[in-house]
C-alpha positions, 0 to 999 in steps of 0.5 A: 500500500502506498503512502497516498492510499494510507490515512492522511495527517488530518485523519491522524490528528482527528483520531488523536483528538478524539482519543483525548476526548473519549479517553480509554476505558479504565481497567476492569470497568465497562464503558458504553454509550457515555456510561462507565461502570466500575462497580465492585472492582476493588478500586482504592482510588478514583480511576484517572482514565475515565473518558471525558464525555462520560455522563454516568459514572458508577464507582459503588462498592469499592474502597475509594478513600477520596474524590480528587478534584483534578480528575473529577473536574474534567468530567464536565458532562457528568450528570450521574455519580454513584459513590456509595459503599466506599471509604470516602472520609471528607468532601472539600470545597473544590471537589465538585468544581468542574461537574456543575451539570451533576443531577444525581450524587450518591455518597451513602455508606461511606466514612464521611466525617466532615463536609466543607461548608461550600462543597456543593456550592456549584451544584445548582442543578443537583436534584437528588443527594444521598448521604445516608449511612455515614455514622461519623457525620456529626454535623452539617454547616448552615451553608452546606446546601446554600446553592443547591436550589434545584434539590428535591430529594435529600437523604440524611438517614442513619448518620450521627446528626444531633441537630441541624441549623434551620437556615441550611434549608432556607434556599431549598424551595424545591425540596420534596422528600427529606429523610432524617431517621436513624440520627440521635436527635437531641431535642433540646433548646438548640433544636427549637429553631429547626423544629419550628421550621418543620412546622412553619414550612410544612416540610414533614420528612418522608420518614417523620414517624421514624425520626425521633428524639433520643433526649431529653428524657421528657421527649425521648421517642417523640417524632421531631416533627411534633416537638416544636410546641413542647420545646417552645413551652420548655425553652421560652414560656416555662421555667425549670428548676435550674431557671429558678435557682439561677433567678434566686442567685441573681436576686441574692447577688442584687440584694447583696450588692444593694446592701453593700451599696447602701452601707457604703453610702451610709458610711460616706454620709456619716463621714461627711456629716462628721467632717462638716460638723468638725469644720463648723465647730472649728469655725465657731471656735475661731470666731469666738477666739477672734471675739475674745481677742477683739474684747481684750484689745478694746479693754487694753485700749481703754486701760491705756486711755485711762492711764494717759489722761488721769482724772482731775481732783 
């Protein structure tokens, strides 16, 4: 075959460019029709050679410990990411910077301990988010869902959450299903705002009867959607024994401070009166002394006058 009949330079460049875009299928994974399936392949890290035009990526049932933003950010067409049942420990602010088209994200059954406040800030198209079965996830920042305005399904079951900031849900106007059961909810006064939010927003969790309080003992077993009014009574209108003790201590301190202040004021008044009395007495003594001196002077003058002009006999 002559060189003229072979593939030209233009065709070679085109093939090379398409190879960069499509990429090669990761080892032990199945790739077809913009879908990559790496389920149960014992992967310990994110596969670096995922085709760039991938729209659906299945990484579930592996041993992946992190999601590298450098590799994940190249998948700008990704809309579906399944990472359930791995060993992912944390999600950083920049993790999903490049996958702004993502609609479905599953991070359930991992080892999540922390989620940075703005981890999902670029996921404005996210519709379903699953973070269930992460027992070491103890809290969520109030800005965690700040920009996920399209979110409709949020699963937070079987985590270690004890309370939630109600402002974290202010922007989730499209939210339809919220799963909260299996968490050790502490229905104390810090939980009051979220409990009232559930009442005012009419956002009954889809598992509302299973999402219950573990403490205080008075509300143990109560569904969190029904503790708003009891908490309002306990935390706002009702005083418990500790409140009475606190008020008693405050009253005693005020009484003691008033007594000390009155005693000091009285002492100052007595000292002032004594000083003023002594000053008045000294002035009177001085005046009396001056009068005596004047009298002596007049008497002496008269005596001298008598001696100077003797009477004629």
